Steps between C-alpha positions, in 0.01 A plus 500: 500500500862439409642708786296311759611165355865606508468626859342171607773305323770698685317445829485124438869492407589694816299266720659194341845649559412586860367148563826354373696729733267404786591134446872565449518704820288256704241765582152413629235424237304810408793740540516557123130580476514739797804677355338528156192657657696749711719593202201536264322723751801731522598501134147567374492853643615759244793723598289804411281428804786591727341453843333169406821386331709570809242334727488191277878455501516570874244220549710272278812572706308451824379159377862400433609633839229302677536172310849353472380251237377780272829682556697186416303452180544866402874469559525176298301656216717812503815289484364288214330763285689793364307818562479753211683772694813282509528549126546871569792461744853446370774286658616792715152550643426818304145553376496536120250746352 
């Protein structure tokens, strides 16, 4: 299935990127894999399943709160990778519809 292949390709690319950040930020081995798992668990829940969605992202945030290495990797990733919502905010900080 094409969609499954593309999803796997994106997952592999993400993990490779996270491993590079793990090395650059001198984080313990395995941090990238743990972060990828926690993120995949949270991001796989559809928004339409509101209570599960909120619980999944709460668990993600709790994992970052409890593990400074995961939090450091998340921060490094966020600084390196431009999130799609940034494309919708102008220089003055106004959200563009």
